[in-house]
NUNU-229026 format. One record per residue (C-alpha): residue number from 0; residue in one letter; x, y, z. Coordinates in steps of 0.5 Angstrom, whole numbers. Layout:
// NUNU-229026
num=NUM residuo=A u=X v=Y w=Z $
...
***
This chain:
// NUNU-229026
num=0 residuo=M u=140 v=228 w=228 $
num=1 residuo=L u=144 v=231 w=221 $
num=2 residuo=V u=142 v=237 w=218 $
num=3 residuo=V u=145 v=239 w=212 $
num=4 residuo=D u=145 v=247 w=210 $
num=5 residuo=Q u=146 v=251 w=203 $
num=6 residuo=L u=152 v=244 w=200 $
num=7 residuo=T u=156 v=246 w=195 $
num=8 residuo=K u=161 v=243 w=191 $
num=9 residuo=R u=165 v=244 w=185 $
num=10 residuo=F u=170 v=241 w=181 $
num=11 residuo=G u=174 v=246 w=177 $
num=12 residuo=A u=167 v=249 w=172 $
num=13 residuo=N u=162 v=244 w=174 $
num=14 residuo=T u=158 v=244 w=180 $
num=15 residuo=A u=157 v=237 w=182 $
num=16 residuo=V u=152 v=240 w=190 $
num=17 residuo=D u=148 v=246 w=189 $
num=18 residuo=N u=146 v=249 w=195 $
num=19 residuo=A u=142 v=242 w=198 $
num=20 residuo=S u=139 v=243 w=204 $
num=21 residuo=F u=138 v=236 w=208 $
num=22 residuo=T u=135 v=234 w=215 $
num=23 residuo=V u=135 v=227 w=218 $
num=24 residuo=D u=131 v=225 w=226 $
num=25 residuo=R u=134 v=220 w=228 $
num=26 residuo=P u=130 v=214 w=228 $
num=27 residuo=K u=129 v=215 w=221 $
num=28 residuo=M u=131 v=213 w=213 $
num=29 residuo=I u=131 v=219 w=208 $
num=30 residuo=G u=133 v=217 w=202 $
num=31 residuo=I u=136 v=221 w=197 $
num=32 residuo=I u=135 v=219 w=188 $
num=33 residuo=G u=137 v=221 w=183 $
num=34 residuo=R u=139 v=219 w=176 $
num=35 residuo=S u=146 v=218 w=175 $
num=36 residuo=G u=149 v=225 w=176 $
num=37 residuo=A u=143 v=228 w=180 $
num=38 residuo=G u=150 v=229 w=185 $
num=39 residuo=K u=148 v=223 w=190 $
num=40 residuo=S u=155 v=220 w=190 $
num=41 residuo=T u=158 v=228 w=190 $
num=42 residuo=L u=154 v=228 w=197 $
num=43 residuo=I u=156 v=223 w=200 $
num=44 residuo=K u=163 v=223 w=200 $
num=45 residuo=V u=163 v=230 w=202 $
num=46 residuo=L u=159 v=227 w=209 $
num=47 residuo=S u=164 v=221 w=209 $
num=48 residuo=G u=170 v=226 w=209 $
num=49 residuo=A u=173 v=224 w=202 $
num=50 residuo=Y u=171 v=230 w=199 $
num=51 residuo=K u=172 v=237 w=203 $
num=52 residuo=M u=165 v=242 w=201 $
num=53 residuo=D u=166 v=248 w=198 $
num=54 residuo=S u=160 v=252 w=202 $
num=55 residuo=G u=155 v=250 w=206 $
num=56 residuo=E u=154 v=248 w=214 $
num=57 residuo=I u=154 v=242 w=217 $
num=58 residuo=R u=149 v=241 w=225 $
num=59 residuo=I u=150 v=235 w=228 $
num=60 residuo=N u=145 v=234 w=235 $
num=61 residuo=G u=144 v=242 w=233 $
num=62 residuo=N u=152 v=243 w=233 $
num=63 residuo=K u=156 v=246 w=227 $
num=64 residuo=V u=161 v=240 w=224 $
num=65 residuo=E u=168 v=240 w=220 $
num=66 residuo=I u=168 v=234 w=216 $
num=67 residuo=T u=176 v=235 w=213 $
num=68 residuo=N u=177 v=227 w=212 $
num=69 residuo=P u=174 v=221 w=212 $
num=70 residuo=R u=176 v=221 w=222 $
num=71 residuo=D u=173 v=226 w=222 $
num=72 residuo=A u=166 v=223 w=219 $
num=73 residuo=R u=168 v=218 w=224 $
num=74 residuo=S u=169 v=222 w=230 $
num=75 residuo=H u=163 v=225 w=229 $
num=76 residuo=N u=160 v=217 w=229 $
num=77 residuo=I u=159 v=217 w=221 $
num=78 residuo=E u=159 v=211 w=218 $
num=79 residuo=T u=159 v=210 w=211 $
num=80 residuo=I u=157 v=203 w=207 $
num=81 residuo=Y u=159 v=204 w=201 $
num=82 residuo=Q u=156 v=200 w=195 $
num=83 residuo=T u=163 v=197 w=193 $
num=84 residuo=L u=162 v=195 w=201 $
num=85 residuo=A u=171 v=196 w=202 $
num=86 residuo=L u=170 v=190 w=204 $
num=87 residuo=A u=176 v=185 w=203 $
num=88 residuo=D u=175 v=179 w=200 $
num=89 residuo=N u=181 v=174 w=202 $
num=90 residuo=L u=180 v=176 w=210 $
num=91 residuo=D u=175 v=173 w=213 $
num=92 residuo=A u=168 v=177 w=217 $
num=93 residuo=A u=171 v=179 w=223 $
num=94 residuo=S u=178 v=181 w=220 $
num=95 residuo=N u=174 v=185 w=215 $
num=96 residuo=L u=170 v=187 w=222 $
num=97 residuo=F u=175 v=191 w=225 $
num=98 residuo=L u=180 v=192 w=218 $
num=99 residuo=G u=184 v=198 w=220 $
num=100 residuo=R u=182 v=198 w=228 $
num=101 residuo=E u=185 v=191 w=229 $
num=102 residuo=I u=184 v=189 w=238 $
num=103 residuo=V u=191 v=188 w=240 $
num=104 residuo=T u=195 v=184 w=246 $
num=105 residuo=A u=198 v=187 w=251 $
num=106 residuo=T u=205 v=185 w=247 $
num=107 residuo=G u=202 v=189 w=240 $
num=108 residuo=L u=199 v=182 w=237 $
num=109 residuo=V u=192 v=182 w=233 $
num=110 residuo=N u=188 v=178 w=238 $
num=111 residuo=D u=185 v=174 w=232 $
num=112 residuo=A u=181 v=170 w=238 $
num=113 residuo=A u=178 v=176 w=242 $
num=114 residuo=M u=177 v=179 w=234 $
num=115 residuo=E u=172 v=173 w=233 $
num=116 residuo=A u=168 v=173 w=239 $
num=117 residuo=E u=167 v=180 w=238 $
num=118 residuo=C u=164 v=178 w=231 $
num=119 residuo=R u=159 v=173 w=233 $
num=120 residuo=K u=156 v=178 w=238 $
num=121 residuo=I u=154 v=183 w=233 $
num=122 residuo=M u=152 v=178 w=227 $
num=123 residuo=G u=148 v=174 w=233 $
num=124 residuo=R u=145 v=181 w=234 $
num=125 residuo=L u=143 v=183 w=227 $
num=126 residuo=N u=144 v=177 w=223 $
num=127 residuo=P u=143 v=170 w=227 $
num=128 residuo=N u=144 v=165 w=221 $
num=129 residuo=F u=150 v=168 w=219 $
num=130 residuo=R u=155 v=161 w=221 $
num=131 residuo=K u=161 v=164 w=216 $
num=132 residuo=F u=166 v=166 w=221 $
num=133 residuo=N u=172 v=162 w=218 $
num=134 residuo=E u=171 v=163 w=211 $
num=135 residuo=P u=173 v=169 w=207 $
num=136 residuo=V u=169 v=174 w=204 $
num=137 residuo=S u=170 v=173 w=197 $
num=138 residuo=A u=165 v=166 w=199 $
num=139 residuo=L u=159 v=169 w=202 $
num=140 residuo=S u=153 v=171 w=198 $
num=141 residuo=G u=151 v=179 w=196 $
num=142 residuo=G u=146 v=180 w=204 $
num=143 residuo=Q u=152 v=177 w=207 $
num=144 residuo=R u=157 v=181 w=205 $
num=145 residuo=Q u=151 v=187 w=206 $
num=146 residuo=S u=151 v=184 w=214 $
num=147 residuo=V u=159 v=184 w=215 $
num=148 residuo=A u=159 v=191 w=213 $
num=149 residuo=I u=153 v=194 w=216 $
num=150 residuo=A u=156 v=190 w=223 $
num=151 residuo=R u=163 v=193 w=222 $
num=152 residuo=A u=159 v=200 w=223 $
num=153 residuo=V u=155 v=198 w=228 $
num=154 residuo=Y u=161 v=196 w=232 $
num=155 residuo=F u=164 v=203 w=231 $
num=156 residuo=N u=157 v=206 w=234 $
num=157 residuo=A u=155 v=209 w=228 $
num=158 residuo=K u=150 v=214 w=230 $
num=159 residuo=I u=149 v=217 w=222 $
num=160 residuo=L u=149 v=211 w=217 $
num=161 residuo=I u=150 v=212 w=210 $
num=162 residuo=M u=148 v=207 w=205 $
num=163 residuo=D u=150 v=207 w=198 $
num=164 residuo=E u=145 v=202 w=194 $
num=165 residuo=P u=145 v=198 w=199 $
num=166 residuo=T u=141 v=191 w=195 $
num=167 residuo=A u=143 v=193 w=188 $
num=168 residuo=A u=145 v=186 w=185 $
num=169 residuo=L u=141 v=183 w=191 $
num=170 residuo=G u=136 v=177 w=190 $
num=171 residuo=P u=129 v=179 w=194 $
num=172 residuo=H u=131 v=174 w=200 $
num=173 residuo=E u=136 v=179 w=201 $
num=174 residuo=T u=134 v=184 w=199 $
num=175 residuo=Q u=129 v=183 w=205 $
num=176 residuo=M u=134 v=181 w=211 $
num=177 residuo=V u=137 v=188 w=209 $
num=178 residuo=A u=131 v=191 w=209 $
num=179 residuo=E u=130 v=187 w=216 $
num=180 residuo=L u=137 v=189 w=219 $
num=181 residuo=I u=136 v=197 w=217 $
num=182 residuo=Q u=129 v=196 w=220 $
num=183 residuo=Q u=133 v=193 w=227 $
num=184 residuo=L u=138 v=200 w=226 $
num=185 residuo=K u=133 v=204 w=227 $
num=186 residuo=A u=130 v=201 w=232 $
num=187 residuo=Q u=137 v=203 w=235 $
num=188 residuo=G u=135 v=210 w=233 $
num=189 residuo=I u=140 v=210 w=227 $
num=190 residuo=A u=139 v=216 w=222 $
num=191 residuo=I u=140 v=213 w=216 $
num=192 residuo=F u=142 v=217 w=209 $
num=193 residuo=L u=140 v=211 w=204 $
num=194 residuo=I u=142 v=214 w=197 $
num=195 residuo=D u=139 v=210 w=190 $
num=196 residuo=H u=137 v=211 w=184 $
num=197 residuo=D u=131 v=205 w=185 $
num=198 residuo=V u=125 v=208 w=186 $
num=199 residuo=H u=121 v=202 w=190 $
num=200 residuo=A u=128 v=202 w=194 $
num=201 residuo=V u=127 v=208 w=197 $
num=202 residuo=M u=118 v=208 w=198 $
num=203 residuo=E u=120 v=200 w=201 $
num=204 residuo=L u=125 v=203 w=205 $
num=205 residuo=C u=126 v=210 w=207 $
num=206 residuo=D u=120 v=214 w=212 $
num=207 residuo=R u=122 v=220 w=206 $
num=208 residuo=A u=126 v=221 w=200 $
num=209 residuo=S u=129 v=227 w=197 $
num=210 residuo=V u=131 v=228 w=189 $
num=211 residuo=M u=136 v=231 w=186 $
num=212 residuo=K u=136 v=233 w=179 $
num=213 residuo=N u=143 v=237 w=176 $
num=214 residuo=G u=146 v=238 w=182 $
num=215 residuo=Q u=141 v=241 w=186 $
num=216 residuo=L u=135 v=239 w=191 $
num=217 residuo=V u=128 v=239 w=187 $
num=218 residuo=G u=123 v=237 w=194 $
num=219 residuo=T u=123 v=232 w=199 $
num=220 residuo=V u=117 v=228 w=201 $
num=221 residuo=D u=114 v=224 w=206 $
num=222 residuo=I u=115 v=216 w=203 $
num=223 residuo=D u=107 v=216 w=206 $
num=224 residuo=D u=104 v=222 w=201 $
num=225 residuo=V u=107 v=220 w=196 $
num=226 residuo=T u=107 v=214 w=189 $
num=227 residuo=D u=113 v=212 w=184 $
num=228 residuo=D u=110 v=216 w=180 $
num=229 residuo=D u=111 v=222 w=185 $
num=230 residuo=L u=118 v=220 w=185 $
num=231 residuo=L u=119 v=220 w=177 $
num=232 residuo=S u=116 v=225 w=175 $
num=233 residuo=M u=120 v=229 w=180 $
num=234 residuo=I u=126 v=226 w=178 $
num=235 residuo=I u=125 v=226 w=171 $
num=236 residuo=L u=122 v=233 w=170 $
num=237 residuo=G u=125 v=236 w=177 $
num=238 residuo=K u=119 v=239 w=179 $
num=239 residuo=K u=115 v=236 w=185 $
num=240 residuo=P u=109 v=233 w=185 $
num=241 residuo=G u=103 v=238 w=184 $
num=242 residuo=Q u=108 v=243 w=182 $
num=243 residuo=D u=106 v=247 w=176 $
num=244 residuo=T u=109 v=243 w=170 $
num=245 residuo=A u=110 v=248 w=164 $
***
């Protein structure tokens, strides 16, 4: 579905991502994990079009693509859900779902009724217990806000979804709700990048994990083949399981 080959991004003399390569199959979820400063955030900003890579190649379904801005990313059905969720707190779920892509009437006015109807449809599919359609998202719980952000990506036909620490600051119940949403997305054939620093979240949610350290890829492993300690060793020591640490 998505191949990132030898991606490099520099900021002056600092190489934030150094010849990193990843592959995401559909429907699979790959976790990108590492300490702060490992290059995870830079990677997703390149894929989402916020940064332009200095060298490397991105292929989607076998075809080389150019991503130089967020519009390019969306044209290739790449949607990004940042940790901040990029929601407008004073607006309701429907207004956030269509933020910047509003449904309008024949006379050019925003069609609030149509947007709410569409919002109810997509939320009914993703989170049937969601009821707060007419309240600002500032009144929603963390898990409900995450639902709105996920619904926005899915509604606009995301095929590749990048999620930045989706369960950060959520309680156990809401974390489970988001995990169930992610399983639904995988069942729909969406390829998912999970960016996280939490080993336990990656072990629970992902099929594979790629560890980054100092901008470089340490390695990619199947979650079923490793333990929490194996991933921690990769993060801290920069060595794959079984690799000589001397």
